[in-house]
FIMIDO-35294 format. One line per field, with one value per residue (C-alpha): residue number from 0; residue in one letter; x, y, z. Coordinates in steps of 0.2 Angstrom, whole numbers, plus 5000, padded with zeros to 4 digits. Layout:
<recs>
n	[NUM,...]
res	[A,...]
xx	[X,...]
yy	[Y,...]
zz	[Z,...]
</recs>
This chain:
<recs>
n	[0,1,2,3,4,5,6,7,8,9,10,11,12,13,14,15,16,17,18,19,20,21,22,23,24,25,26,27,28,29,30,31,32,33,34,35,36,37,38,39,40,41,42,43,44,45,46,47,48,49,50,51,52,53,54,55,56,57,58,59,60,61,62,63,64,65,66,67,68,69,70,71,72,73,74,75,76,77,78,79,80,81,82,83,84,85,86,87,88,89,90,91,92,93,94,95,96,97,98,99,100,101,102,103,104,105,106,107,108,109,110,111,112,113,114,115,116,117,118,119,120,121,122,123,124,125,126,127,128,129,130,131,132,133,134,135,136,137,138,139,140,141,142,143,144,145,146,147,148,149,150,151,152,153,154,155,156,157,158,159,160,161,162,163,164,165,166,167,168,169,170,171,172,173,174,175,176,177,178,179,180,181,182,183,184,185,186,187,188,189,190,191,192,193,194,195,196,197,198,199,200,201,202,203,204,205,206,207,208,209,210,211,212,213,214,215,216,217,218,219,220,221,222,223,224,225,226,227,228,229,230,231,232,233,234,235,236,237,238,239,240,241,242,243,244,245,246,247,248,249,250,251,252,253,254,255,256,257,258,259,260,261,262,263,264,265,266,267,268,269,270,271,272,273,274,275,276,277,278,279,280,281,282,283,284,285,286,287,288,289,290,291,292,293,294,295,296,297,298,299,300,301,302,303,304,305,306,307,308,309,310,311,312,313,314,315,316,317,318,319,320,321,322,323,324,325,326,327,328,329,330,331,332,333,334,335,336,337,338,339,340,341,342,343,344,345,346,347,348,349,350,351,352,353,354,355,356,357,358,359,360]
res	[M,T,E,Q,D,F,I,P,K,P,Y,T,N,T,L,K,Q,G,K,V,T,W,E,S,P,S,N,I,A,L,V,K,Y,W,G,K,R,D,P,Q,I,P,E,N,P,S,I,S,F,T,L,S,Q,C,K,T,I,T,T,L,S,Y,K,Q,K,E,A,I,S,D,F,S,F,D,V,F,L,D,G,E,K,K,D,A,F,K,P,K,I,E,T,F,F,K,R,V,E,Q,Y,V,P,F,L,K,D,F,H,F,T,I,E,T,K,N,T,F,P,H,S,S,G,I,A,S,S,A,S,G,M,S,A,L,A,L,C,L,M,S,V,E,K,L,I,N,V,E,M,S,N,T,F,F,N,Q,K,A,S,F,L,A,R,L,G,S,G,S,A,C,R,S,V,E,G,D,L,I,V,W,G,H,T,K,H,V,A,E,S,S,D,L,F,G,V,K,Y,P,Y,A,V,H,D,H,F,K,N,Y,Q,D,T,I,L,L,I,D,K,G,E,K,Q,V,S,S,T,V,G,H,N,L,M,H,N,H,P,Y,A,A,S,R,F,Q,Q,A,H,D,N,L,E,K,L,K,P,I,L,E,T,G,D,L,K,R,F,I,N,L,M,E,S,E,A,L,T,L,H,A,M,M,M,T,S,N,P,Y,Y,I,L,M,K,P,N,T,L,E,V,I,N,R,I,W,K,F,R,E,N,T,G,L,H,I,G,F,T,L,D,A,G,A,N,V,H,I,L,Y,P,E,S,E,K,V,E,I,L,N,F,I,E,N,E,L,V,A,Y,C,K,N,G,E,Y,I,C,D,Q,I,G,F,G,A,Q,E,I,N,N]
xx	[4987,5003,5019,5027,5015,5023,5041,5044,5051,5066,5062,5060,5065,5078,5077,5090,5081,5064,5051,5033,5020,5006,4993,4986,4972,4971,4957,4946,4942,4924,4929,4946,4962,4971,4984,4996,5009,5025,5026,5012,4998,4982,4975,4957,4949,4945,4935,4938,4931,4944,4945,4946,4955,4967,4980,4999,5007,5024,5036,5049,5064,5075,5092,5102,5118,5135,5137,5125,5128,5116,5100,5102,5089,5085,5069,5061,5045,5037,5054,5064,5076,5071,5085,5074,5062,5076,5077,5058,5060,5075,5066,5052,5065,5072,5055,5050,5067,5063,5047,5054,5072,5077,5078,5097,5099,5094,5097,5080,5074,5057,5048,5032,5019,5002,4986,4982,4992,5009,5008,4990,4987,4980,4990,5000,5008,4993,4993,5012,5017,5003,5009,5027,5022,5012,5027,5038,5024,5024,5043,5041,5027,5039,5051,5038,5026,5014,5008,4989,4980,4972,4989,4996,4984,4985,5004,5004,4992,5004,5019,5010,5005,5024,5027,5011,4997,4982,4991,4985,4967,4972,4976,4958,4941,4928,4926,4941,4942,4959,4961,4954,4937,4924,4911,4919,4924,4942,4947,4966,4978,4991,4982,4966,4951,4936,4921,4911,4893,4879,4880,4865,4865,4864,4883,4888,4897,4897,4904,4919,4923,4939,4940,4958,4957,4975,4990,5007,5015,5005,5011,5010,5014,5002,5016,5017,4999,4997,5011,5001,4988,4999,4993,4980,4966,4952,4962,4953,4936,4940,4947,4931,4920,4928,4923,4905,4904,4909,4895,4883,4889,4884,4865,4867,4877,4864,4849,4855,4851,4860,4855,4862,4877,4881,4879,4891,4904,4903,4904,4920,4928,4925,4931,4947,4951,4945,4958,4971,4964,4964,4982,4997,5004,4988,4986,4973,4974,4957,4958,4944,4938,4936,4924,4915,4913,4906,4893,4888,4886,4875,4864,4862,4857,4844,4837,4836,4835,4849,4861,4877,4890,4908,4923,4940,4957,4971,4972,4961,4954,4936,4929,4911,4902,4886,4876,4878,4859,4861,4877,4870,4862,4876,4890,4881,4881,4899,4904,4893,4896,4911,4925,4928,4935,4947,4966,4967,4949,4956,4945,4945,4930,4932,4921,4923,4934,4939,4957,4974,4978,4994,4998,5007,5023]
yy	[4885,4879,4888,4884,4896,4911,4908,4919,4916,4926,4944,4954,4971,4979,4993,5005,5015,5021,5021,5014,5018,5008,5010,4994,4992,4981,4968,4960,4942,4936,4918,4917,4910,4902,4888,4886,4875,4879,4889,4900,4888,4890,4875,4882,4894,4912,4927,4945,4962,4974,4990,5007,5020,5009,5007,5007,5018,5011,5019,5007,5016,5004,5007,4994,4989,4988,4970,4957,4952,4949,4958,4977,4988,5002,5004,5020,5022,5039,5046,5038,5024,5007,4994,4984,4980,4973,4955,4952,4960,4950,4934,4939,4942,4925,4917,4926,4927,4913,4921,4939,4934,4953,4956,4955,4966,4982,4992,4996,5010,5006,5021,5017,5025,5020,5030,5022,5027,5018,5004,5006,4987,4987,4973,4982,4966,4963,4981,4982,4966,4968,4985,4979,4964,4976,4987,4972,4967,4984,4983,4965,4972,4985,4971,4959,4971,4957,4952,4953,4962,4946,4937,4953,4953,4934,4935,4950,4941,4925,4935,4945,4928,4923,4939,4938,4926,4938,4950,4940,4946,4965,4966,4966,4970,4970,4952,4941,4922,4913,4895,4881,4875,4866,4879,4893,4891,4895,4896,4893,4891,4901,4917,4927,4927,4939,4932,4926,4925,4937,4949,4959,4978,4977,4973,4987,5001,4991,5001,4996,5006,5000,5002,5003,4994,4990,4997,4991,4973,4958,4947,4932,4935,4928,4918,4909,4907,4899,4887,4882,4875,4860,4846,4857,4846,4855,4859,4847,4852,4871,4868,4859,4873,4886,4876,4874,4893,4898,4887,4895,4912,4911,4912,4925,4936,4933,4937,4950,4941,4953,4943,4927,4937,4944,4927,4919,4933,4934,4916,4915,4929,4920,4904,4912,4917,4900,4892,4903,4899,4881,4879,4874,4885,4894,4913,4927,4942,4950,4963,4967,4982,4970,4960,4976,4982,4966,4965,4983,4979,4964,4974,4989,4977,4968,4985,4993,4979,4988,4977,4980,4966,4964,4954,4953,4951,4942,4955,4965,4978,4977,4979,4985,4981,4988,4993,5011,5013,5012,5023,5038,5029,5016,5029,5039,5024,5021,5039,5040,5023,5014,5026,5027,5009,5014,5017,5036,5037,5032,5024,5023,5025,5014,5005,4992,4996,4990,4985,4992,5006,5012,5030,5039,5047]
zz	[4913,4922,4929,4912,4903,4912,4907,4892,4875,4870,4871,4855,4861,4873,4885,4892,4906,4911,4924,4927,4940,4946,4960,4967,4981,4996,4997,5010,5009,5011,5011,5019,5013,5028,5025,5011,5003,4993,4982,4989,4984,4994,5003,5000,4988,4993,4987,4991,4988,4980,4989,4982,4993,5003,4990,4987,4974,4967,4954,4947,4939,4929,4921,4912,4921,4912,4917,4923,4941,4956,4959,4961,4969,4982,4991,4997,5007,5007,5001,5014,5010,5018,5018,5030,5016,5004,5011,5007,4990,4986,4991,4979,4965,4968,4967,4951,4941,4930,4924,4922,4918,4915,4933,4934,4919,4928,4943,4950,4961,4970,4977,4986,4997,5005,5005,5022,5038,5040,5054,5054,5056,5038,5028,5015,5008,4996,4989,4989,4981,4968,4963,4962,4951,4939,4937,4933,4920,4912,4910,4902,4890,4884,4880,4873,4864,4858,4875,4877,4891,4898,4899,4907,4921,4924,4925,4936,4948,4946,4951,4965,4973,4974,4984,4995,4992,4994,4983,4968,4972,4971,4952,4946,4954,4960,4966,4964,4967,4970,4972,4962,4966,4955,4960,4950,4932,4927,4945,4948,4962,4952,4950,4954,4942,4941,4948,4933,4938,4941,4955,4962,4962,4981,4980,4969,4977,4993,5008,5019,5035,5043,5062,5067,5083,5085,5076,5073,5070,5075,5088,5076,5058,5044,5037,5054,5055,5038,5043,5059,5048,5044,5055,5063,5070,5060,5044,5033,5039,5037,5019,5014,5022,5011,4996,5002,5007,4989,4983,4995,4990,4972,4974,4988,4976,4962,4972,4983,4999,5012,5027,5021,5015,5032,5040,5029,5030,5049,5051,5039,5049,5066,5058,5053,5071,5078,5068,5076,5093,5090,5082,5092,5098,5100,5099,5099,5087,5092,5106,5119,5108,5093,5103,5110,5092,5086,5100,5097,5078,5082,5094,5082,5068,5078,5084,5067,5054,5044,5034,5043,5045,5049,5044,5051,5043,5052,5065,5077,5065,5060,5042,5043,5027,5021,5006,4999,5001,5020,5021,5030,5045,5047,5046,5059,5071,5068,5071,5087,5095,5087,5084,5103,5102,5088,5092,5093,5085,5068,5055,5036,5024,5009,4996,4983,4969,4952,4953,4949,4937,4928,4931,4917,4921]
</recs>
């Protein structure tokens, strides 16, 4: 498919007003996406677990305007008007207008809330932009009633990508691939696709406990970090490594080899941060407590033989991943030894989910 496939033909229906609501989860990448080119095209493929409890719930109310003018919308977070969010959403609307050309026909009220703590350090752009994209697609489906569910999901992921790259991996679940690679059939730079190969039962209901090591805004944004991959001395090797790791992951997921899974996942996490530390300008998003937690995980794993591993996002927080069958012992370890390293003792217990859901109003 190409971008042209997402430009709609003349609509067959008209709308006056209404509202739609979607909840969409965050996701955590196993093979990391780092580096992009316009318009939001990844330099390397990635694969992620879709989460279950860390999600954004967005209601989009729409009312037809008397005259078509510029974009018209208001944004509310937890019931409080947030004009500071408007520039990012307006940029998103400009990027997607040719694909959803009804945007200037309506005044929109965007009401959104997160199930995870605000300013927790958990990236909300993936869940937030995917929820908004899904709401726009629900409006378009009311106008274009013949749209198939498959196309609906593809286009929602396509639109979400133009708001935040990783958002395209939050539309469906539970394993999503984004970025064209010969190692995954039907993979695309334009939208996320469900992982099409066998997955062992070990990875069903996989657990993710998120340790909130550092809260608040990062010292270097992900957008800046992605741009620093241009002319990065190790960029080409890193992009190839991501393709190679996706190939290595296929037999791991099929056979349920948890030791090799942990090795690949942790290597990817540390490689992501190595790219940050070797860019120019260089920077470090891990904190001392991030490193303390990692070392304690390694020691606990060596002493117990349990299949506990970590991954990192583009920040200081630690995602601890482990099979459901070992949940009791590992949660006990987390609560007794690792929570002390969290900001205000905060952590979130989550597990792998199955993508976004529409909520009936």
